[in-house]
N, C-alpha and C positions, 0 to 999 in steps of 0.2 A: 306888302298887300297889293300894291299897284301891279306887281308882276303876276300875281295870282289872277287878278281881274283881267289883265291883258291876255293871259293864257286862256282864260275861260271864254273871253269874247272872240279871240282869234282862232284858237285851236279847236275848241269844241264843235263849232259848225263844220269844220273840215273833217272831223271824225265820223260824222253822221252820213252814211252812204246812200240814203234813200230820201225821196221827197214826199211830202204829205200830198195826198191827192184825193179828190172826190170823184167817185165812179159808180158803176153799178156792177152787181154780180148776180148771175142767174142761180136761183136756188129752187129746190123742190118743195113747194109749199102746199099745206092742206089746212083748211079752216075747220079743225076738229070742234065739234059742238055746234056747228052752224046748220042751217037747213039746206045748204048747198049740196050739189052732187058729190058723191064719194069718188073724187078723182084727184090725182096729183097735178098741180099746176106749176109749170116751170116759168118763173117770173123774174125779171130783173128787179133787184132791190138796191137801195142806196147803200154805199159802202165807202168808208174813209180808210185809206191805206197809207202806211208809211214804210211798207215792206218792199222787198225787191221783187222784180218781175223775173220769172213766172211764178214764184212761190205764192204770192198773194192771190193770184187768179184762181188757184185751186183750193188753198186752205180756206178761203173766204166762203166757199160753197157750204161749209159745215158750221159757220158761225150762226148762233141763235138769231132769229129775227122776230121781234115783237112789234107788230104794226101799231101805229097810233089809231085810236078809235074814240068815237064819241057816242056810240050806241050802247045798247044794253049788253052786248057781247063782252065777256071778260077777256081782256088782252092777255095773251100768253105766247110763248114761242110757237111759231107755226112752221118752222123749217124742219122737214122730215129727216134730213141728214143729221141735224143736231139731236132731234128727239130720239132717233133710232141709234144714236151713238156711232155714226160712221165718220171716219176721218179721211181726209184727202191731202196728199202732199205732192208737190210738183217741183221739178228742178231740171236743169239741162243735163244731157248725157255727156259722156267723156269727149265726144267729138265737138261739143259746144253748139251743136245745131239741133239735135233731137231733143224733144221735151219728154221727160219721163214722169209719169203720174202714177202714184200708188193710191189705190182706194182700199182702206183698211176697214173691213167689216167684221174683224175678229171679235169685237166686243158688242156687236149689234144685237139688239133684242127688239121684239115687237111689243110696244106698250099696250096695256090693256085698253080695249075700246077702240083701237085704231084698226081700220079695215084692210090695210096693206101689209103684205108679207115683207120680210126683210129683203128677199130677192127682188121684189118690185121696187123697193126704195133704192137698192143698189143700182138697178137699171136706170132709175131716174137720175141718180147722182152721176153715173157714167155719161148720160146724155148732157147733163149740166157741164161736165168736164169738156165734152166735145164742143159745146156752145161757147165756152170761155176760151177755147184755144184760138188764138188769132189766126186768120187766114194767111197762109204763106205759100210761095211757090214750092213745088215738089222738091227742088234741089236745095232748099234751105232747111231741111230737117223734117222729121216726122213726129207725130204724136204717138207715144207708146204708153198704153194703159195696162197696169197690172192690178189684179184684184185679189186681196187676201180674203177668203170666204168667211161667211158667217159661221159661228159655232154650230156644231151638230145639235139637233134637237130644237132649233128655232123654227118659228112658223114662217 
């Protein structure tokens, strides 16, 4: 029993390759149902990560965001990437320098009552990807974005 306890306390922390961190991620937000302008707002929102970098930077763009509220407005997910079912993944290229980001809009749909087309939300998501890419010297790799398009027949 002591051996199991020692292994758990000593080996388990060594197997976990990431650190827990509190940061922000830029997401495309829209307050549907509010009296505000019909515009996509690119805002940094709080995010807790324990994933590797650069994966978390890009996958976090599509995580639902439900802001805290005290008003009469009913709180719900306001992240357009999440609502429109767009996924983003990022990783390093074979050279270990370039960052490859894939924006998958193959399952994207425009929800009823939302004023933005799928293409507008894809553009906003790509802008968030560019914002989340850390600034680097040109000789340290490039950001390469690929987009899998929206299904035919979407708005």
